[in-house]
C-alpha positions as CSV (number, residue, x, y, z in Angstrom):
1,M,0.0,0.0,0.0
2,T,2.3,2.8,-1.3
3,L,-0.1,5.6,-0.5
4,G,-0.4,4.5,3.1
5,R,3.3,4.2,3.6
6,T,3.8,7.7,2.2
7,V,1.1,9.4,4.2
8,F,1.1,7.6,7.5
9,K,3.9,9.5,9.2
10,P,3.5,11.6,12.4
11,L,0.7,14.0,12.0
12,N,2.8,17.0,13.1
13,Q,5.2,16.3,10.2
14,I,2.3,16.3,7.8
15,I,1.0,19.5,9.1
16,S,4.4,21.2,9.2
17,T,5.0,20.1,5.6
18,H,1.5,21.1,4.5
19,I,2.0,24.6,5.9
20,T,5.5,25.4,4.7
21,N,5.5,23.6,1.3
22,R,5.8,26.3,-1.3
23,H,6.7,24.2,-4.4
24,H,3.3,25.1,-6.0
25,Y,4.1,28.8,-5.7
26,S,6.2,28.9,-8.9
27,S,3.6,27.0,-10.8
28,L,1.0,29.8,-10.5
29,P,0.6,32.1,-13.5
30,S,2.3,35.5,-13.0
31,H,-1.0,37.4,-12.7
32,N,-2.2,35.0,-10.0
33,L,1.2,35.3,-8.2
34,E,0.7,39.1,-8.1
35,T,-2.8,38.5,-6.6
36,V,-1.4,36.1,-4.0
37,N,1.3,38.6,-2.8
38,K,-1.2,41.5,-2.6
39,L,-3.7,39.5,-0.6
40,I,-1.0,38.3,1.8
41,S,0.1,41.9,2.3
42,I,-3.4,43.3,2.9
43,F,-4.4,40.7,5.4
44,T,-1.1,40.7,7.3
45,H,-1.2,44.5,7.5
46,Q,-4.8,44.4,8.7
47,H,-3.9,41.9,11.4
48,Q,-1.2,44.2,12.7
49,H,-3.7,47.1,12.7
50,Q,-6.9,45.5,13.8
51,H,-8.7,48.8,14.5
52,Q,-8.5,49.6,10.8
53,H,-11.3,48.7,8.4
54,P,-10.5,46.4,5.4
55,P,-9.2,48.6,2.5
56,S,-11.6,49.3,-0.3
57,E,-9.2,47.7,-2.8
58,L,-9.9,44.3,-1.3
59,N,-13.3,44.2,-3.1
60,S,-11.5,44.0,-6.4
61,F,-9.9,40.7,-5.6
62,G,-13.1,38.7,-5.0
63,S,-13.6,38.0,-8.7
64,K,-10.0,36.9,-9.1
65,L,-10.1,34.1,-6.5
66,T,-9.4,30.5,-7.4
67,T,-9.0,27.6,-5.1
68,G,-5.3,27.5,-6.0
69,I,-4.8,31.1,-5.0
70,V,-6.7,30.7,-1.7
71,E,-4.7,27.5,-0.8
72,T,-1.4,29.3,-1.6
73,V,-2.4,32.4,0.5
74,L,-3.5,30.3,3.4
75,K,-0.2,28.4,3.5
76,S,1.7,31.7,3.5
77,F,0.3,33.2,6.7
78,K,2.3,32.8,10.0
79,N,-0.7,33.7,12.2
80,W,-3.7,31.3,12.4
81,E,-6.1,34.1,13.1
82,T,-5.1,36.0,9.9
83,A,-5.5,32.7,7.9
84,L,-9.0,32.1,9.4
85,K,-10.0,35.7,8.7
86,F,-8.9,35.4,5.1
87,F,-10.6,32.0,4.7
88,N,-13.9,33.4,6.0
89,W,-13.6,36.5,3.7
90,A,-13.0,34.2,0.7
91,S,-16.1,32.1,1.6
92,N,-18.3,35.2,1.2
93,Q,-17.0,36.3,-2.2
94,D,-19.5,35.9,-5.1
95,G,-18.6,33.3,-7.6
96,Y,-16.1,31.5,-5.4
97,R,-16.5,28.2,-3.5
98,H,-14.0,26.4,-1.3
99,N,-13.0,22.8,-2.3
100,C,-11.7,20.0,-0.1
101,F,-8.1,21.1,-0.5
102,T,-8.7,24.6,0.8
103,Y,-10.6,23.1,3.7
104,N,-7.6,20.8,4.3
105,A,-5.2,23.8,4.2
106,M,-7.3,25.6,6.9
107,A,-7.7,22.4,8.9
108,S,-3.9,21.8,9.0
109,I,-3.4,25.3,10.3
110,L,-6.0,25.0,13.1
111,S,-4.8,21.6,14.1
112,G,-1.3,22.8,14.4
113,V,-2.3,25.5,16.9
114,R,-4.9,23.3,18.6
115,Q,-7.9,25.5,18.0
116,N,-10.6,23.0,18.7
117,A,-13.6,25.3,18.6
118,A,-12.6,26.8,15.2
119,M,-11.9,23.3,13.9
120,K,-15.4,22.2,14.8
121,T,-16.9,25.2,13.1
122,L,-14.8,24.4,10.0
123,C,-16.1,20.9,9.8
124,V,-19.8,22.0,10.1
125,D,-19.1,24.5,7.3
126,L,-17.6,21.8,5.1
127,V,-20.7,19.6,5.5
128,N,-23.0,22.5,4.9
129,S,-21.2,23.5,1.7
130,R,-21.8,20.0,0.3
131,C,-18.5,20.2,-1.7
132,Y,-17.0,17.1,-3.0
133,V,-14.5,15.4,-0.6
134,S,-12.0,12.8,-1.9
135,A,-11.1,9.8,0.1
136,G,-7.6,11.2,0.8
137,A,-9.0,14.6,1.8
138,L,-11.4,12.9,4.2
139,G,-8.6,10.9,5.8
140,F,-6.5,14.0,6.3
141,L,-9.4,15.9,7.9
142,V,-10.1,13.0,10.2
143,R,-6.5,12.8,11.3
144,C,-6.5,16.5,12.1
145,L,-9.5,16.0,14.3
146,G,-7.9,13.0,15.9
147,G,-4.8,14.9,16.6
148,L,-6.9,17.3,18.7
149,G,-8.6,14.5,20.6
150,M,-11.9,15.3,18.8
151,V,-12.8,11.6,18.4
152,T,-16.6,12.2,18.4
153,E,-16.3,14.9,15.7
154,A,-14.1,12.7,13.6
155,N,-16.7,9.9,13.6
156,E,-19.5,12.3,12.8
157,L,-17.6,13.9,10.0
158,F,-16.7,10.6,8.5
159,D,-20.4,9.4,8.4
160,Q,-21.7,12.8,7.1
161,V,-19.1,13.0,4.3
162,K,-20.0,9.4,3.3
163,K,-23.6,10.5,2.9
164,L,-22.4,13.3,0.5
165,G,-21.1,10.7,-1.9
166,C,-17.5,10.1,-0.7
167,V,-16.3,6.5,-0.9
168,P,-13.7,5.9,1.8
169,N,-10.6,3.9,1.0
170,D,-8.1,2.1,3.2
171,Y,-6.3,5.4,4.1
172,S,-9.7,7.0,5.1
173,Y,-10.4,4.0,7.4
174,N,-6.9,3.9,8.9
175,S,-7.1,7.6,9.6
176,L,-10.4,7.1,11.4
177,L,-9.1,4.1,13.4
178,E,-6.1,6.2,14.4
179,A,-8.4,8.9,15.8
180,V,-10.5,6.2,17.6
181,S,-7.4,4.6,19.1
182,K,-6.6,7.9,21.1
183,S,-9.8,7.4,23.0
184,G,-9.3,3.8,23.9
185,E,-12.9,3.0,22.8
186,V,-12.4,-0.7,22.0
187,E,-16.0,-1.4,20.9
188,L,-16.1,1.6,18.5
189,M,-12.8,0.3,17.1
190,A,-14.3,-3.1,16.4
191,V,-17.3,-1.6,14.7
192,R,-15.2,0.5,12.3
193,M,-12.9,-2.5,11.6
194,N,-15.9,-4.6,10.6
195,E,-17.1,-1.8,8.4
196,M,-13.7,-1.6,6.8
197,R,-13.6,-5.3,6.1
198,G,-17.2,-5.2,4.8
199,N,-16.1,-2.6,2.2
200,G,-13.3,-4.8,0.9
201,W,-10.3,-3.3,2.7
202,K,-8.0,-5.7,4.5
203,P,-6.3,-4.6,7.8
204,D,-2.6,-3.6,7.3
205,K,0.3,-2.4,9.4
206,Y,-1.4,0.9,10.1
207,T,-4.7,-0.7,11.0
208,L,-3.1,-3.0,13.6
209,T,-1.0,-0.1,15.0
210,S,-4.2,1.7,15.8
211,V,-5.7,-1.4,17.3
212,L,-2.6,-1.9,19.4
213,Q,-2.7,1.7,20.7
214,C,-6.4,1.4,21.4
215,Y,-5.9,-1.7,23.6
216,C,-3.0,0.0,25.4
217,R,-5.2,3.1,26.1
218,A,-7.9,0.8,27.5
219,R,-5.1,-1.1,29.5
220,M,-6.1,-4.4,27.9
221,F,-2.5,-5.4,27.7
222,E,-3.0,-9.1,27.1
223,K,-4.9,-8.3,23.9
224,A,-2.3,-5.6,23.0
225,L,0.4,-8.2,23.3
226,D,-1.6,-10.6,21.0
227,V,-1.8,-7.8,18.4
228,F,1.9,-7.2,18.8
229,E,2.7,-10.9,18.2
230,Q,0.5,-10.8,15.1
231,M,2.4,-7.7,13.8
232,D,5.7,-9.3,14.5
233,G,4.6,-12.4,12.5
234,C,4.0,-10.1,9.5
235,G,7.3,-8.2,10.0
236,W,5.4,-5.0,10.8
237,V,7.0,-4.2,14.2
238,D,9.0,-1.0,14.0
239,E,10.4,1.6,16.5
240,Y,7.0,3.4,16.7
241,V,5.0,0.3,17.4
242,F,7.6,-1.0,19.9
243,A,7.6,2.4,21.8
244,I,3.8,2.5,22.0
245,L,3.7,-0.8,23.8
246,I,6.6,-0.5,26.2
247,V,5.8,3.1,27.2
248,S,2.2,2.1,27.8
249,L,3.2,-0.8,29.9
250,T,5.7,1.3,31.9
251,K,3.1,4.0,32.6
252,A,0.6,1.5,33.8
253,G,3.1,0.0,36.2
254,E,3.5,-3.2,34.2
255,V,7.2,-2.8,34.4
256,D,8.0,-6.6,34.4
257,K,6.2,-7.0,31.1
258,A,7.9,-4.0,29.6
259,I,11.3,-5.4,30.7
260,R,10.6,-8.8,29.2
261,L,9.7,-7.1,25.9
262,I,12.8,-4.9,26.0
263,N,15.0,-8.0,26.5
264,K,13.8,-9.1,23.1
265,M,14.5,-5.7,21.5
266,D,17.7,-6.9,19.7
267,G,15.7,-9.6,18.0
268,F,13.4,-7.0,16.4
269,K,16.4,-5.1,15.0
270,I,15.0,-1.7,16.0
271,C,16.5,1.2,17.9
272,L,14.6,3.4,20.2
273,N,15.0,7.2,20.1
274,E,16.6,9.3,22.9
275,K,13.3,10.6,24.3
276,T,11.9,7.1,24.6
277,F,14.9,6.1,26.6
278,Y,14.4,9.0,28.9
279,V,10.7,8.1,29.5
280,L,11.5,4.5,30.1
281,I,14.3,5.2,32.6
282,H,12.1,7.5,34.6
283,G,9.3,5.0,34.5
284,F,11.5,2.1,35.7
285,V,13.0,4.1,38.6
286,K,9.5,5.3,39.6
287,G,8.4,1.6,39.5
288,G,11.3,0.6,41.8
289,K,13.2,-1.2,39.0
290,V,16.3,1.0,39.3
291,D,18.7,-1.8,38.1
292,Y,16.7,-2.1,34.9
293,G,16.8,1.7,34.5
294,L,20.6,1.4,34.7
295,N,20.5,-1.3,32.1
296,M,18.5,1.0,29.8
297,L,21.1,3.7,30.4
298,K,23.9,1.3,29.3
299,K,21.8,0.4,26.3
300,M,21.3,4.0,25.5
301,Q,25.1,4.6,25.7
302,S,25.9,1.6,23.5
303,L,23.7,3.2,20.8
304,G,25.8,6.3,20.8
305,F,23.5,8.5,22.9
306,V,25.1,10.7,25.6
307,P,22.8,10.7,28.7
308,G,22.1,14.0,30.3
309,I,22.7,14.9,34.0
310,S,19.0,14.5,34.7
311,L,19.1,10.7,33.9
312,F,22.1,10.2,36.2
313,A,20.4,12.2,38.9
314,V,17.2,10.1,38.8
315,L,19.1,6.8,38.8
316,I,21.5,7.9,41.6
317,E,18.5,9.1,43.7
318,G,16.8,5.8,43.0
319,F,19.7,3.8,44.3
320,C,20.1,6.0,47.3
321,K,16.4,5.5,48.2
322,N,17.0,1.8,48.0
323,K,20.1,2.2,50.2
324,E,22.3,0.8,47.4
325,F,24.9,3.5,48.0
326,K,27.7,1.5,46.4
327,K,25.8,1.5,43.0
328,A,25.0,5.1,43.4
329,F,28.7,6.1,43.8
330,E,29.7,3.7,41.0
331,L,27.3,5.6,38.8
332,Y,28.7,8.9,40.0
333,S,32.2,7.7,39.2
334,Q,31.1,6.6,35.8
335,M,29.8,10.1,35.1
336,N,33.3,11.5,35.5
337,G,34.7,8.8,33.4
338,I,32.6,9.6,30.3
339,G,33.0,13.4,30.7
340,V,29.5,14.2,32.1
341,H,30.4,16.6,34.9
342,P,28.1,16.3,38.0
343,D,26.2,19.5,39.0
344,V,25.0,20.6,42.4
345,S,21.8,18.4,42.1
346,I,23.9,15.2,42.0
347,F,26.0,16.3,44.9
348,K,22.9,17.3,46.9
349,I,21.3,13.8,46.4
350,L,24.5,12.0,47.5
351,V,25.1,14.3,50.5
352,S,21.5,14.1,51.7
353,Y,21.7,10.3,51.9
354,L,25.2,10.0,53.6
355,S,25.4,9.6,57.4
356,D,29.2,9.6,57.9
357,E,30.7,13.1,58.2
358,K,34.1,12.0,56.8
359,E,32.3,10.8,53.6
360,M,30.5,14.1,53.4
361,V,33.7,16.0,53.7
362,L,35.4,13.9,51.0
363,L,32.4,14.5,48.7
364,L,32.5,18.3,49.4
365,K,36.1,18.4,48.5
366,E,35.3,16.7,45.2
367,A,32.4,19.1,44.6
368,I,34.6,22.2,44.8
369,D,35.9,21.4,41.3
370,H,32.4,21.3,39.8
371,V,30.2,23.9,41.5
372,N,30.5,27.6,42.4
373,K,30.8,29.1,45.9
374,K,27.1,29.6,46.5
375,S,26.4,26.0,45.5
376,M,29.1,24.8,47.9
377,T,27.3,26.7,50.7
378,T,24.1,25.0,49.7
379,L,25.8,21.5,49.7
380,F,27.4,22.2,53.1
381,N,24.0,23.1,54.6
382,T,22.5,20.0,53.1
383,A,25.2,18.0,54.9
384,L,24.4,19.7,58.2
385,N,20.7,19.1,57.8
386,R,21.3,15.4,57.1
387,L,23.4,15.0,60.3
388,V,20.9,16.8,62.4
389,K,18.0,14.7,61.0
390,D,20.0,11.6,61.9
391,G,20.4,12.9,65.5
392,S,24.1,13.5,65.0
393,T,24.0,17.1,66.2
394,D,27.5,16.9,67.7
395,K,28.9,15.8,64.3
396,A,27.1,18.7,62.7
397,H,28.7,21.0,65.2
398,H,32.1,19.5,64.7
399,L,31.7,19.9,60.9
400,L,30.8,23.5,61.3
401,Q,33.8,24.1,63.5
402,A,36.0,22.4,60.9
403,V,35.0,25.1,58.4
404,M,35.6,27.9,60.8
405,K,39.1,26.9,61.8
406,D,41.6,24.2,61.0
407,D,41.9,22.6,64.5
408,A,39.9,19.5,63.8
409,G,42.8,17.2,64.2
410,D,42.1,14.8,61.4
411,D,43.4,16.1,58.0
412,T,40.1,14.9,56.5
413,F,38.3,17.7,58.2
414,K,40.6,20.5,57.1
415,I,38.1,22.3,54.8
416,Q,38.4,25.8,56.2
417,N,38.9,27.5,52.9
418,L,36.5,25.3,50.8
419,V,33.2,26.5,52.0
420,S,31.7,30.0,52.8
421,L,29.1,29.9,55.6
422,D,25.9,31.8,55.8
423,A,23.3,32.4,58.5
424,S,21.5,29.1,57.7
425,S,24.7,27.2,58.5
426,F,24.7,28.4,62.0
427,G,21.0,28.3,62.4
428,I,20.8,24.6,61.6
429,V,23.3,23.7,64.3
430,I,22.1,26.1,66.9
431,D,18.4,25.1,66.5
432,S,19.4,21.5,66.9
433,L,21.5,22.1,70.0
434,C,18.7,24.0,71.6
435,Q,16.2,21.3,70.8
436,K,18.4,18.6,72.5
437,G,17.5,20.1,75.9
438,N,14.7,18.7,78.1
439,H,12.6,21.8,77.8
440,S,11.9,21.7,74.1
441,Q,8.1,21.5,74.5
442,S,8.0,24.7,76.5
443,C,10.3,26.5,74.0
444,N,8.9,25.1,70.7
445,A,8.3,28.6,69.4
446,C,11.9,29.6,69.9
447,T,14.0,30.2,66.8
448,F,17.6,30.7,67.5
449,K,19.1,31.8,64.2
450,T,21.1,34.6,65.7
451,V,24.4,34.3,64.0
452,G,25.5,34.2,60.3
453,L,28.7,34.4,58.5
454,R,28.9,36.7,55.4
455,K,32.2,36.1,53.6
456,H,34.5,37.4,56.4
457,W,32.2,38.7,59.1
458,I,29.1,37.7,61.2
459,K,25.9,39.6,61.6
460,P,24.4,38.9,64.9
461,S,20.7,39.6,65.7
462,T,19.5,41.7,68.6
463,V,18.2,38.8,70.6
464,K,19.9,39.9,73.8
465,L,20.7,36.5,75.3
466,K,22.8,37.9,78.1
467,S,19.8,39.8,79.6
468,V,17.6,36.7,79.1
469,V,20.2,34.5,80.9
470,D,20.4,37.1,83.7
471,L,16.6,36.5,84.2
472,R,17.3,33.7,86.7
473,E,19.3,36.1,88.8
474,T,16.7,38.8,88.8
475,Q,13.6,36.6,89.3
476,N,12.6,35.7,92.9
477,C,12.0,32.2,94.2
478,N,8.3,32.4,93.3
479,S,9.0,32.5,89.6
480,P,6.8,30.1,87.6
481,P,8.5,26.7,87.0
482,K,8.0,27.1,83.2
483,L,9.7,30.5,83.2
484,N,12.7,29.1,85.0
485,K,12.9,26.2,82.5
486,M,12.8,28.7,79.6
487,A,15.6,30.7,81.2
488,A,17.6,27.6,81.6
489,T,17.2,26.7,78.0
490,A,18.2,30.3,77.0
491,S,21.3,29.9,79.2
492,A,22.3,26.8,77.3
493,S,21.6,28.5,74.0
494,S,23.7,31.4,75.0
495,S,26.6,29.1,75.8
496,V,26.4,27.6,72.3
497,L,26.2,31.0,70.8
498,H,29.2,32.4,72.6
499,R,31.2,29.2,71.8
500,L,30.5,29.8,68.0
501,H,31.1,33.5,68.5
502,D,34.5,32.9,70.1
503,D,35.5,30.5,67.2
504,T,34.4,33.1,64.6
505,S,36.2,35.9,66.4
506,S,39.5,33.9,66.3
507,L,38.9,33.3,62.6
508,L,38.3,37.0,62.0
509,S,41.4,38.0,64.0
510,S,43.5,35.7,61.9
511,R,42.3,37.5,58.8
512,G,43.0,40.9,60.1
513,T,39.4,41.9,60.8
514,N,39.6,42.7,64.5
515,H,37.5,45.8,64.1
516,R,34.6,43.7,63.1
517,S,35.1,41.3,65.9
518,S,35.1,44.3,68.3
519,S,31.8,45.4,66.8
520,L,30.3,42.0,67.4
521,S,31.5,42.1,71.0
522,L,29.8,45.5,71.5
523,L,26.6,44.1,70.0
524,Y,26.6,41.1,72.4
525,S,27.4,43.2,75.5
526,R,24.4,45.6,75.0
527,K,22.2,46.0,78.1
528,I,18.5,46.2,78.2
529,S,17.1,49.3,79.8
530,S,16.1,48.8,83.4
531,T,12.7,50.2,82.6
532,S,11.9,47.8,79.8
533,P,10.4,44.4,80.4
534,L,12.8,41.5,80.2
535,I,10.4,39.1,78.5
536,Q,7.3,39.4,76.3
537,F,4.5,37.1,77.4
538,S,2.1,35.4,75.0
539,P,-1.7,35.7,75.4
540,K,-1.6,32.4,77.3
541,G,0.9,33.7,79.8
542,L,3.8,31.6,78.6
543,A,7.0,33.6,78.0
544,N,9.3,33.2,75.0
545,P,12.9,33.7,76.4
546,L,14.3,34.6,73.0
547,F,11.9,37.3,72.0
548,V,12.9,40.1,74.4
549,A,11.1,43.4,74.2
550,P,13.3,46.2,72.8
551,A,14.3,49.1,75.0
552,E,13.0,51.9,73.0
553,K,11.7,51.5,69.4
554,K,9.5,48.6,68.4
555,K,11.5,46.4,66.0
556,S,11.4,42.8,64.9
557,P,13.5,40.8,67.3
558,F,15.7,39.8,64.3
559,Q,16.6,43.3,63.0
560,T,19.7,45.3,63.9
561,E,21.5,48.3,62.6
562,A,24.1,45.9,61.2
563,V,21.6,44.1,58.8
564,R,21.9,45.0,55.2
565,Q,18.9,44.5,52.9
566,L,20.0,43.6,49.4
567,T,17.5,43.5,46.6
568,G,17.3,44.1,42.8
569,F,15.6,47.1,41.2
570,L,13.2,47.2,38.3
571,T,14.1,50.8,37.7
572,K,17.7,50.1,36.8
573,A,17.4,47.9,33.8
574,E,19.2,50.2,31.3
575,G,22.3,48.6,29.9
576,F,21.4,45.1,30.9
577,R,21.6,42.4,28.2
578,F,19.1,39.5,28.2
579,A,18.8,36.3,26.2
580,I,15.5,34.5,25.8
581,V,15.5,30.8,25.0
582,V,12.1,29.8,23.6
583,A,10.8,26.3,22.8
584,R,9.1,26.0,19.4
585,F,7.0,23.1,20.5
586,N,3.5,24.3,21.6
587,E,4.3,27.6,19.8
588,I,0.7,28.6,20.3
589,V,1.6,29.0,24.0
590,T,5.3,30.0,23.8
591,R,4.9,32.8,21.3
592,P,2.4,34.8,23.5
593,L,4.7,34.2,26.4
594,L,7.6,35.6,24.4
595,E,5.6,38.6,23.3
596,G,4.6,39.2,27.0
597,A,8.3,39.1,28.0
598,L,9.4,41.5,25.1
599,D,6.6,43.9,26.0
600,T,7.7,43.9,29.7
601,F,11.4,44.5,28.7
602,K,10.4,47.4,26.5
603,K,8.2,48.9,29.3
604,Y,11.2,48.8,31.7
605,S,13.6,50.5,29.2
606,V,15.5,47.5,28.0
607,R,16.6,48.2,24.5
608,E,15.7,45.9,21.6
609,E,19.4,45.5,20.6
610,D,20.1,44.2,24.1
611,I,17.8,41.2,23.7
612,D,18.6,38.1,21.8
613,V,15.9,35.5,21.2
614,V,17.1,31.9,20.6
615,W,14.5,29.3,19.4
616,V,15.0,25.6,20.2
617,P,12.9,22.6,19.2
618,G,11.3,22.0,22.6
619,S,11.5,22.5,26.4
620,F,13.8,19.4,26.5
621,E,16.6,21.3,24.8
622,I,16.3,24.6,26.8
623,G,18.8,23.8,29.6
624,L,21.9,23.1,27.3
625,V,21.3,26.3,25.3
626,A,20.7,28.4,28.5
627,Q,24.0,27.1,30.0
628,T,25.9,27.9,26.9
629,L,24.5,31.4,26.7
630,G,25.2,32.0,30.4
631,K,28.8,30.9,30.1
632,S,29.4,33.2,27.1
633,G,29.5,36.2,29.5
634,K,27.4,38.3,27.2
635,Y,24.2,38.4,29.2
636,H,23.0,39.5,32.7
637,A,20.2,37.0,32.8
638,I,18.7,34.2,30.6
639,L,14.9,33.9,30.4
640,C,13.8,30.3,29.5
641,I,10.3,30.0,28.0
642,G,8.5,26.7,27.1
643,A,5.3,24.8,27.6
644,V,4.9,21.2,28.6
645,V,1.3,19.8,28.5
646,R,0.5,16.5,30.1
647,G,-0.5,13.7,27.7
648,D,-1.2,10.1,28.0
649,T,2.3,8.8,28.7
650,T,5.1,9.5,31.2
651,H,6.8,11.6,28.5
652,Y,5.4,14.7,30.3
653,D,7.2,13.8,33.5
654,A,10.5,13.2,31.7
655,V,10.4,16.5,29.7
656,A,9.1,18.6,32.6
657,N,11.7,17.3,35.0
658,T,14.5,17.6,32.5
659,A,13.5,21.2,31.6
660,A,13.4,22.2,35.3
661,S,16.7,20.5,36.2
662,G,18.3,21.8,33.0
663,V,17.5,25.4,33.7
664,H,18.5,25.1,37.4
665,S,21.8,23.5,36.4
666,A,22.4,26.2,33.8
667,A,22.1,28.9,36.4
668,L,24.4,27.1,38.9
669,N,27.0,26.1,36.4
670,S,27.2,29.5,34.6
671,G,26.7,31.8,37.6
672,V,24.1,33.8,35.6
673,P,20.5,34.0,36.6
674,C,18.4,31.6,34.5
675,I,14.7,32.3,34.9
676,F,12.3,29.3,34.7
677,G,9.5,30.4,32.5
678,V,8.4,26.9,31.3
679,L,4.7,26.2,31.9
680,T,3.9,22.7,33.1
681,C,0.1,22.3,32.7
682,E,-2.4,19.5,32.8
683,D,-4.1,20.6,29.6
684,M,-3.9,23.2,26.8
685,D,-6.6,25.4,28.4
686,Q,-4.4,25.8,31.5
687,A,-1.5,26.7,29.3
688,L,-3.4,29.3,27.2
689,N,-4.9,30.9,30.3
690,R,-1.3,31.5,31.5
691,A,-0.1,32.8,28.1
692,G,-2.2,36.0,28.1
693,G,-5.5,34.5,29.2
694,K,-7.4,35.0,32.4
695,A,-4.5,33.9,34.5
696,G,-2.2,36.6,33.1
697,N,1.0,36.2,31.1
698,K,3.7,34.2,32.8
699,G,6.2,35.4,30.2
700,S,5.8,39.0,31.4
701,E,6.2,37.8,35.1
702,A,9.3,35.9,34.2
703,A,10.8,39.0,32.5
704,L,10.3,41.0,35.7
705,T,12.1,38.3,37.6
706,A,14.9,38.5,35.1
707,I,15.3,42.2,35.5
708,E,15.3,42.1,39.3
709,M,17.8,39.2,39.4
710,A,20.1,41.0,36.8
711,S,20.0,44.1,39.0
712,L,20.7,42.1,42.2
713,F,23.7,40.4,40.7
714,E,25.1,43.5,39.0
715,H,24.7,46.0,41.9
716,H,25.2,43.8,44.9
717,L,26.5,40.3,44.2
718,K,29.1,41.0,41.6
719,D,32.6,39.8,42.5
């Protein structure tokens, strides 16, 4: 069946070719070509200036219309609304009638941008026009409807066009069966197949492919496997058929069946594509079959594919969750061996599952060659959190001291110059030390994040622990027992704080920053006015020993004159350069997002020549391009725009996770803010609502984030 083999390729390829194919352009007579160019110019200009009325000269073109001219003009428009406006205008011209090919041209445009309502109206108009529809044109229209999930409309159109005199052929029936397969309606599939046989058409490869997909959608896998065996017997199993079955099995949790099938893959002499490997590996790990996920990774590598970091991350995390740490670290070592450099996400996974502080330190020493200073701080805090959660607060305290000064004894812990601490580093340890006391229930509201280290100096808060500790000395013997317990806990907390403060003061002195250490000592030695209350009581009468009332002005208990507030500005965008990486897939969503971002940049005085727009095939490819642009040093921020809409397979999870981790890794590895503007939606309506619909334009919001982050880095965080 030559026609079937030619036509039955992925529908998006048919639509793309149908829209962009211009070979017929040169075959038009010169006077018709002039008409085509003029009509394109008029309607394009009218779309750009929608408030203007159609020019009077347009009336003179009605009598010149032919179906060839209309089809050529339709395929030349870049905007679907312009194409539809022209199509409707042509419908109303005296002496002109659309044929099935002009309807096909319009249907391909609407299907490509997923305009279901307009597509439904077009089909009604086709039936009402009673124009002749060939069997091939019917098949194409039905496939367009099936691609939009409009299965009911596809069946209705098929029957109505048959009544108008169209005689369907095998391609027409295969197109209808393909549409039905997307709904998983097995009974309807059987009815249409019997009808096909009754009209003399035998089922072929494309017929059985649709049947297989229908059974998979209905989760009738035993019957799906029977169809697969039948196709294998006829030599019809190819990469597409194989992928349908194994991806469906994986998504349904039938991982064992998928694995048995994959083990036979070499016998079918087929090769899966890269995205199918990604979907399967994610599915196997999710189903607890991490070893099989690793086997798929090796198979992927043997075929010449280079796995991305996201695949290693999901496998390493899977092994860690199963407490197979040896395999996790072997995979980590393999990454380095094949030139895939681990990013902060890999190190965070490994650190968060380790329980030995020496192993943590060794991993941190390795990470220093792969991540920047900020990421090192994040990794160190992850290690502290892990130790604290395991109940090893003393180990966490020891690790913190090892960073502050090199007196840890063991050379393994000499990491003083490898990590920069922040306030969270101290807060994690101090909170845990406080909670180890016997009075944690009475002090469960206490938050003891009073010290932070910013590069070379500490910013203490104004929680005046000394006065709180003195509470015991000033209270009489009739003080409530709970109050005494709180004071005792505060005393213990103060001891921890001063111990850390002494360590930090020594560190600062060794770096020639005694003046800062002196400032800290002054802050800690401040006295509370004798007229001010020592402790603020809650409405229930229970005191909080850490929230002490200020002496004069009312301030937050965590604010001091030493605290600096750093933030980016939206009013200082002049001179910034931005790159926008946009996914072409789901362009009906991503283009409005891009337009929203460009409008926002213009509103905040970013010049057009300071913006570069880079188009990539899909959201899957955004991360690599964003990282390359970030490392070029040409841009202050990278804005990443895409749209991932959930379908019927786990492909959504793989692409969404890869896009998110890719953008995150790009920012960490390049040191340039990479803004995540990729929509991850359940359906197309959600996506459109966020691309200029009732939920606003997320592209515009992402542009604002890009400006603020660029300003923050340029004015405050620049080395």
